[in-house]
Each structure stands twice: as C-alpha cells, then as structure tokens.
N, C-alpha and C positions, 0 to 999 in steps of 0.2 A: 460637681454638688447636684446642680437642679436636673441632670439627667438622672443621676442616682436615685434622687427623690422621686422624680415622676416614674421611673423603673418599679420603685418598689409598690408605689401607690397602684401601678396599672398590675402588678403581680396579684396585691391583696384583692383588688377588684375580680381579677380572673378567678381567685380562690373562690371569692363568695359566689359569683355567677355559676361556677362548677357546682357549688355547695347546694345552692338554691335549684339546680336542674334535677338533682337526685329525687327520685321517687318519694311522694308524700312530704318532703321538707318543708314547701311553704305552708301547708296545711297544719303541719306540726308546730312550727311556729308560732302562727297564729292561735292555736289552741293554748301555747305556753304563755302567749301574751294575756288572751282574754281570760282563760280561766283561773290564771292566778291575782287578778285584778284584786280580789279580796285581801291578798298580802298587804297591800298599801291603804286599804281602805277602811277595812272592818274596825281596827282598835282605835282609830281616831274618831271614826262615827260614832261607835259604841261610846266612847268616852263622853262626847259631846251630847249624844242622847240622854245618857244616865245622867249627866250633870242636868240636863234641862227636866228631866223625870224627878230625881232625887235632891237636886237641890245644892249639892257639894263637890267640887273634885276630888277630895279625899276618899268619899264613899265611890264615886264613879271610877278613880284609878284604882281602888282595890279589887273592884268587879272586874274590869278589865284586866287585871293582874292574874286574877284566878282562871279568868278566859285563856289567858296566853300560858300559864302552869298546865291547867288540864290539857292543851293542845300539845304540849313538851312531852307530857308523861304519856299520854294515849298513843302518839306518834308510833314508837316501837312496835307496840301491840299492834296496830293496823298494819304495819310494813311487815310482821311476822305472818300475819293472817294472808296477806296479798301472797308472799312468797309460798305458802302451802296451798291454798284454795283458789287462788288468781284474785283478778281486780274487779272482777264485775259486782261480785257479790258486796263487797267492802263499799264500792262506790254507790251502788244503789242504796245502801242503809245509810252512810254517811251522807249522801245527796239528799235524803229525805229527813233524816232527824234534825240535822243543823238548820236548815232553812226553817223547820217547824219551831225549834227554839228561839231562832232570832225574829220569827215573826211574832211569837208571845212576847217577845222583849219589845218589838217596835210598837204593840199595841197595849204595852204594860199600863199606860196612863189611862186610858179609857176603860180596861179590864178592872184597874183598882189594885195590880198584882203589889203585895209588900215589898220591900227591899230583900229581903231573904230569899222570896221566891225568885226574884230576877237573877239575884246571884247564883242560885242553882239553876236556872237555865243557861247563864252564861258558862257555867262550867259544863253542862251538856254539849253547849254549841262547841266548845272548845276541844273536848273529848272525842267528838265526832265530825270534825272539820275534816272536809275529803282531803287528803294528803298529795294534793296535785303537784306541789314544788317538787317532792320527794320523788313523785312518779314521773316526772318529765325528766328528772337526771337518771333515775333507773331505766328509762325508755331510752336514752342517748347510750348508755351501756350496751342494752341491747340490739340498737339500731347499728352499731359501729363498733368494729373491732379496734383495736389500738393502732393509732395512726392518725394523718392528718385530717380526716374526718371527723373523728371523734375529737380531736382537738379544737378545730373549729366549731363542732357542736357545743360544747361546754362552754367556751368562750362567748358564743352567742347567747346562750342561755343565761348566763351571768349577767350580760348585758340587757337581757330582757327584765330580768328580777330588778336590775336599777330604773329600768323604765316603769314596772311596776310600784317601786317606793318612790318615783316622782310623780308619775300621772295619777295614782291613786290617791294621795293626799292633796293634789291640786285640786283634782275633781270634788272632792269632800270640803274644800275651802271656798270654791266657786259656790255650790251649794249652800253652805253654810251663810256666804254672803248674800245670795238672792235670795234663800227661802229659809226653812228652819231645819234645826237638828233632825227633826225626825224625817224631814224629805231625804236630808243628806245619809242618813242610816238606812231609810228605804233603798236608796240607790246601791248602797253597799250588800245590803240583803239581795238584792237583785242578782249580782253579780255572783254573789256566793250560790243562790240557788241555780244560777245557768252553770255553774263550773263542772260539777259531774256528769250530767247528761252531756255537755259539750265535749267532754274528755271521751266519754264512753261512745260517742257517735263518730267519732274522729278514727284517723287511720290507726292511732296508738296503740288499741288493743291486739291489732294483727301482729304486732310484734313482742307480744309480751311472751315470756316461759312460765310455766308452773314448776314447783318442785317434783322431780321424778318421785314416783312411788317407791317406799323402800330406804329413803336415804335418811341417815340417822341424823339428828340434831343436838346440839349441845343445850342446854338451859340459857346459857348466856348468849348464844347465838353469835354474830360477829364479835362481840366483845372478847371472845377468847381468841382474837387474831392480833398479835403483837402489834404489827405494823398500822393496822386501824387506830387501836388504841391510840399509837403515838401521832397519827394523824388528828384524830379527834382532840387529843391534848392543844395540839398546833391551834386547830379550829377555835377552841375555847380562848385562847389568848389572843387571836385577832380579832374573835368576836368581843370580847372585853374592851379591846382598844377602840372598835367602832361604838360600841354603845357609850363610851366616856365621849368620844365625839360628837354625838348626838346630843349630849348635855353641855358639853364645852362651848359649841358654836352659841346656842342661845344664852347660855350665862356671860359670854364675852359680850355680846350685842346689848345684853341688859348692863353691863357694866358700863358701857360707852354712851348709855343712854339713847341706843336706838335698837329696841327691841324686835323689830320687823327684819332688821340685818341676819339674826338667827337662821331664820328660813331661807334665806339668801344664800348664805354660806354654806347650808346643808344641800340646796339646789345646785350650786357651783360644784361641789365636791362630788354629787351624784352624777352631774353630767360629765365630769372629767373622768370618772369612773367609767361610763359608758363608751366614752372614745377609748379610754385605754382596751377596755374589753373588745371592741371592734377591731382595734390595731393587733392586738395580742391574737385574735382568731384569724385574722389574715396573713400572719407569718408563718413560717415554718418553725419546726422545734430543733433548737441547734443542740441542745442539752437535754438530758433525761429529767424527769419532773421531778426528781428527788434533789438534783441540784438547782432546779430553777427555783423553788419555794425558798430556800435562805437566802438566797441572794434579793429575790423580790420583797421578802420582807425585812430585810436589812436595810434595803434602800426605801423603803417607807417610813421606817421608824426616822429617818433624817427630816422629811418635810413636816412631820408630826411634831419632832422636838421644836421646829422652828416656829410652831404655833405659838410657843411659851413665851418668846422674845419680842414678837411684834405689837405693837401697841396701837397702830393704825388699823380701823376696822377695813379701809380699802385693800391695805398690802397683805390682810391677812388671807385674802381671796388667792394669792399666788402661792402660798404653801398647801392652801386648800385643793386647790388645781392640781397640784405636783402629786399630792398624795391620792387624790382621786383616780389619777391615771393609773396606780399601781393596786388599786382596790381588787376591780373586777377580775384581773388577770391572776392576782393572789387566789380568790375563790374559785375561778375555774380550774386552776392547778390543783388545789383541794379536792375539787369534787373528781376530777381525773384519777386523784390517787385513791379515793375512795372507791372508785369503779374499778381501778387495777387490783387493788389488794383484796376486795370482797369476794369471798367464795361465792358461787353462783347461787347455793341454797339460801344465801343471805342476802342477795341482790340488794332487794328494796329494803329490808330492816338496817341494813347497813348505812343507807342514807337516811333514815329516820334519825339514827343516833347522830349522825352527822348535823341535822336539822335541829335536834334537840340540844347539841353543843352550842349552835349558833344562837338560839334563843336564850339558853342558859346565860352564855357569855354577855351578849348584849342586855339581859335584865341585870346581871350583876354589875356591868359598866355603868349602866343608866343610874342604878341606885348608888354607887360609889360615886359617881360623878355629881350628883344631886347634892349629896353629902358634902362633898368637896369645894363645889362651887359656893355654898354657904359660908364655908369654914374657913376655906383657905383661897379662893379665887379660881379662875378657869385657868390660870398659867398652870397651877398644880394639876388640873385635870388632863391638859395637854401633854405635861413632861410624863403623868403616868400612864396615857394612851402610847407615847413613845417606848416608855420602857416594858410595857406589855406585848407591844409589836416585836421589840428586840430580843424580848424571852422567847416569842413564837420563833423567830429567826434562829436563834440559837437550839431550840429544839429540834426545828427542820433540818439544822446542821446535821444531826444525828440519824436522817433517813438515809437508807443505802437503797440504791437502784436494785430491784428485784424483779422475776419476770412476773406477769401477771398471773392472777389466781387461776387454777385450772378450771376449765368450763366444763359443766357436768352435761352428759347427752340430754338432747331434748327428745322426750318421748312422742312417738308418732300418733298416738292415740290411748284410750283408755287401757287396753290390752297391752300391756308393756312386752317388748321385745327381750328375749332371755340375753341377748348378748350386750344391749342396753343395760340391762340389770347388773350383768357382771361387770360391765365398766364403772357404772356408779359405785358399786360396792369397793372395786379397787380405788377409784377417786378418794372414797368416804374415808379408806383406812389411810391413806396419806396425808390426809387433811386432819386427821384426830390430833389434838394437843399434845 
C-alpha cells in the first residue's frame, strides 16, 4: 500500500515537472495568479470602503451588487469583441477605464461624490472589468489540444482561482486590521490596475487566435450550441450550491456563538479544494469528461448533505474538507467541457457565458442562503446546497461524449489564403444550427 501511494505521488510530481518545463508555462501560471488577484479582493474591499464612506452595509452591499451584475452582463460582450477583433484593444480600454473609475471611488470622500455618482462609477468599473479569468481559460484551450496537458492546465487553473479567493480576502482582512478601509481598497485598486498590462506583456498574446475573416456568426453566439447550454445549466446548479455554502458557514458559526469560525470553515473548504485540484491535475484521465462530472457532483452532494446533521463546529470541518476536495476538480472538468464544445469562433465568448453562469448562480445562492439562515436555519441551507449539487449531477448524467468542436483554420496574415477561406466556409456550413 505504501509503495502504491509513493508511486502515485512520484508519478504526479513528474507530471507537474513535465508541465512546468513546457515553454512559457511558469510565466503564464504566474500571470494567472497575480492578474486575477482582484477576483478575491475587490468585492470585499469595495464593500468595506463604501461602508466607511456611506455609513451603511445595505447601501454598500447594493453598490457592490451593481458592480457584480454589470460585470456579469458585460462579460459576453467583451468576449465576443475579443473573438472578433483580438484581445489587445479590449484590454487597453478596460485596463484604463476600470482603474480610473475605481480611483474616483477611492477618493470619493475627499471629492465629495454623492452615493448615486459612486454607484454609477461602480457600474462602469464592473462593465469594464478586464476579463482576465476568462482569458486564462481561453488561453489554455489555445495552448493545448485535448489531452493530458490541457487536463493539467485546467486543474492548476482551478487551484489558482482558489488561491485568489483565499489570498485576496486574507490580504484585505490584514490591511483592515492594520490600517483603514481606504488602504485596503487602494491595494485592490493597485492589483486591478496591474492586471491588463501584466497580461499584455506576458507570453499569453502570442497564443491568441482571431476569428478568420468571412466567418458567419449567429446573434446568440455560443448559446446556439446545445452542449454548451447543458454545461451552463450544470454550472449554475453547482454555483448556486457554492453560494449557499458561502452563507451557510457564517450562519452556522453565528448560531453556535463563534462568528469567527465562519471564515475558518470557508478557508478550510477552499484549502481542501486546492488540494483536490492539484491531485486531479496530477493523475491521468480514466474516463471521458462527460462521465467524470456526474460522478464528481454526486459524490460532492454527500458531504454537503452531512453538513446539515453536524452540530459541533469542529466536526463540521470534516465534511467541509471532503466537499472541498471535489470542488476544484468539478470546476476544472466544467472548464474543459466548455473548451471542448465551444466552436473556435466563439472560444472566448463561450467562457464568458460560463463565468456569467457562475456569478449568477453564486449570487442567487447567497441571496437564498441569507433568507434561509434567518428563517429556517443553516441546516436548511446545507440541505438545499446538497439538493442543488445533486440536481447538477442529474443534469450531468445527460451529457454524452462527443468529439471536440471543429477548429477553424488560423489566418497567416491580413491577406487570407483562398484555401483557408474555403475551409472556413465549409466548417461554417457544418456548424450551422
């Protein structure tokens, strides 16, 4: 048994060493971590800064909610623009407009800005948020074809997102403890300002592909692909469950008279998710993605349901850990399914709809969880989270393994080759709904 464990660990380590030896991979992973730091920092820092400026959590929460909704609604538009025109122009615009809006919010007090003006600036900041998280996932699709390297890349990417949502809030909490909400928000604005230039100066743009000239597009873009709609529905079910957990842990902690425990449970769950993602990325794929996902989600529903019957705050850490081990692998599989089924001409936009599904699901889960904590208690929140995860598993059971989306030929330059145009035209006819 010990030899088997040692052998598996050695094989996993060798897989990661081989992955890191590939050209540009260490730099791309560093960019993925640093440029996405605003994911875990901005919402909390903005909430605390606005509460300090405006005086109430209700007002601050409403403005932060407007920021998130604007980001979710604008993401598909940005993704479509990137697919058609390339990423440089979009990142230059968003990398300028969002930091400018955030800086005005940072100095809202000295400038005497009223709350409606601050809310408008928050909406602008959300609408022009550089879609770095989406771009990284699209990049891995362009960087690797179907196979072990793509499998590892998406698993590591899911782990890095967990780090963003662990390190980011921790840094904001530290700055809040040592300084002021304005200082914490200034740190978040710094990382937001850094994101787009860092991505543009990294090796990432050299892997990018633009839509070939003459390719016909549907108004609904990737939403015309049934497999993607299926994956988006599964994504929302899982995200809804995760939103419920985000509220359920603090609700449970308050109920047992240990409010600080809520953050501890969230951190334990996130750390376990990172471990699970690393383990998943280091092993080979024995089953097609469409067969992996329903099994993962069905297994995840079990420890989530166990949350509802645990009364001890310390014992609750056990199912939180087990659940966490399956979260990052599930997210990695969902990302790979989007990469697999998205037609090339909708590559970036497909991932933006995935992100919109996640934001919408988490937001709805947190809203429902807040109401249920007050009216029914945290046990009901955990049961609903388990039910939503199980619903995702049942939806995933309907997925059928299919070949990847056909890749459209890459144009060698501004003057398109006649044979390439003919190939694109044939591909377009094949992919019409």
